[in-house]
N, C-alpha and C positions, 0 to 999 in steps of 0.2 A: 866772646861775643863775635858775631860776623862783621867783617870789615865793610863798612858802608860804601866805600869807594867802588867796590866791585859788584854792587847790587843791580840786578835787572828790575827788580819789583820792590818797592817800599811802601809800608803803610806807617804814617806818621801821626800819632795822637788821634786815632780815629775813633769817633762816636757814631753810632748808627742805631736806629730804631725804624721799624716798618711803617709807623704812623706817628704823626705829631702827638706828643703827650703819652705815647705808649712806653711800656717798659724798654729800656735800652737792651739791645742785642750785644753791642760791643761798647766798651767805655775805654777811652784813652789807649786804644790798642796800637802798639808800635811793633812792626815786624820787618825783617830784611830777609830777601831771597836772592842770594848771590848767583852770578852767572856760572853755568856748568855744574851746579850742585843740585842734589836731591834733598829737599826740605819737606818734612813731615808736619802736619797740623793735626793734632790729637786733643781728645777731650770728651767728655760725656755727651749724650744726645741732647740736642738743643743748645749747646753752648756758644754756637756761633761759627762753627767751622766752614760749613757750606756757604755761610754769608760772606766770609772772607773771599771765597772764589767768585762769588756774584760781585762783589766790589771790584776785584781785579779785572773781571770781564766786563765791567760798565754796565751790568744789568741794573744795579742800583748805585746810588751815590751817598757818599758820607755826609751826615749833617754838620760834621766837625772834623777837621783834620785833613789830611792829603793822602791820596793813593796814587802812586806814580809808577809808570812803565817806561823803562829805558829813558828816564829823565823828563817824560811828559806827564803833567798832571791830568789824570783822567777825568777829574771833576769839572774841568774848564773846557773839555773838548766838545765840539759840536757832532752831530751825527755822522757827517762824512769822514771826519778825522778819527772818530772812534771806531768806525768799521774798518779804517785802514789799520789801526792798531790791532784789532781783533784778528786781522789776517796772519799776525805773527804769534797768535795763540792757538794751541790745540787742546781740545777738551775731551776727556773720557767721562761721561755721565754714569750715574749708578746703573747697573744692569746693562750697559752698553747703549741703549736707546737707538738701536738700528731702526732704519726705515723698513717696515714689514713687507712694503709691496716692492721693494728693490732688491736685486740680487746682491750677493756678497761684492761682486766686482763693483756694481753701480753704487753701492754704499760708500766704498772707498773712493770712487771717481766722483762723488758728488761735490766735495770741496774745490776739487781741481776744476771741474766744469763751471762752478759758481764763481769762483774768485780767479780764474786765469782765463787767458785767450790761447791756450795751448791746443794744437791739433789733436784730434782723436788718437792717431798712432802714437803720439808722445804720452798721452794720458794713459793709454793702454800699457806702455811700458812702465810707467811710474806706478801705476796700480799694481801690476804684477811684482814689482820690486818690493812695494810696501807689504803685500801679502806674503811674499817670500820671507821677509823679514820676521814675520810673526808665525811662520810655518803653515800658512793656509793658501798658498798659490793654487793647490789642486782643488779647493773649494770654491773657486771664483764664480762658478756658475750655479751654486746652490742658493736656496733662499734662506732668510733667517730661521724660518720655521723648520728647516731641515738640519740645522746644526745645534749642538749642545750649548748650554749656557756659558761654559768655559771658552769655546770657540767663538761665541758672539762677542765675548769681551775683547778677544784678540782681533776680531774684525773691526771692532770699534777703536781698538789702539791703533791699527793700521790707518783708519780714517783719521784719527787724530794727528797722526805724523805725516799725512798726505802732502801738506804744503811745507814741510820741513820748518816747523815754527820754532821760534826762539823760546817760548814758554809752553810747557806741557802741563796741564792741570788734571788731576785725577780725584773724582768724588767717590769714595768708597770702592775702590777698584777690586777689592777682595771679597766683597759681600756676596754670599751664596754660592762660593766656588767649592769644589771638592779640594782635598789637599794637594793632588797632583797639579791641578789647574791653578790653584792659589800660588804654589812655588813657582810654576812656569810664568805666571803673569808677573810676579814680583820680579823675577830675573830679566824678563823683558823690559820692564820699566827701567830697570838699572842699565841694562846694555844699550837700550835705544837712546837714553839720556846721554851716555857717554859717547855713542857713535855720532849723534847729532850735535854734540857740544851745546845741549839745550839746558834750560833751567827747568827743574821738575817740582811741582808742588803736589804733595799727596795728603788728601784728607782721609783718615782712616781710623778704625777702632782696633785694627789687628796689630797687636804690639810685636809679636815675634817677627813677622814677615816685614813689617815697616821698618823696625830696628835694624834688620839685617841690610837693608839697602839704602837708608837714609844717612846723609851726612850731618844733618842737624834736625832737632825736633823742638817744636813749640807745644806746650800743653796750655789749653785755654779753659778757664773756669770763670763763671759768672761774668762773661764778656771780656775778660782781661787775661794777660799772660800769667798763669800760675807757675810755670817753671819752663826752663828752656836749656838746651845744651846738646852735646853729642850723645848718641845713643848709649854708649858704654858708661858715660858719666851719670846719665839718668837712671840707668840699671843700678848703680851703686848709690843712688841718692837716699838720704834719709828723710827727705821732705814727705810728709804724710800723704798729701795728694798724689805725688808721683808714685809712691809705693802702693797706694791702693789701686790705682790704675794699672800699673805694670804687673802687679801680682793678682789682679782681678778679685780683690777683697770686697766682701759685700757690703761692709759699712766702714765708715771713716769720715773725712771731711765731706765727702758726697754720701749723704745718709741713705740708708735703705728705706726708712719709712718716710713717707710724706708728711710734712708737719700737721699736727692735729691735736685734739685734747688728750689728756692722759687716758691710757686704756681703761682704767678703773671707772673713770668718769663716763666714758662712752658706754660701758656695760652696766652701769648703776640701774638698778630696778626701780620703777616707779617715778621716773623722771619726766614721764609725760612725752617722750620722744619715740618716734617710729623706729 
């Protein structure tokens, strides 16, 4: 288990549903994200992985339990204090989410202009440094429509690290990437985390790339932690859920077929159903 004393982010017995009386998305969820480490959150579609990121970012609040960042209970913070905490977080959204009407340079400069009083010459130098870190300094004057999907993800990564945040969050950073871009993005995530001394949370379905760069992995199923541990331990696990996910097996604890009546009953003749 992760040493609680070294955690930047903690979720303690968190319950969450998007509406009163609705089916819970998360139930009694406890997670630890230690400083300086890369931690992956994995599981099937709809299991609540992205909701974990939204709770940490303060977009939604838990109905029960506690979500804390660097010792601060996010559920008790007012808007001003929450915004101050968010400035210590960097977020890479699915598919990058660049501002289409801004150049590559201005996309990376955006958080610096919004959240700092730095003079433009200093912002310019910082933006070029961040773009250089992801290999795209030469693309600074291009528009998002002029670059590939893999390059757009790297620009978004440069934007996410613009303020040198303590926490970096990635929502499906490998989705839709070709093998070269996928491997490059994974290595960048690891190297930037280590260079910044940051804490990184990755939500991903990509087992191979995620296991190569993660220090610790949580598997979520039915709103709870189904398994957790270091990547190599999980690869060797005999847990049926872990094996099904890691080996991409079509059936197991997560069934292939949605629950329904027996096949023979559904195809029975003369039952009056359409």
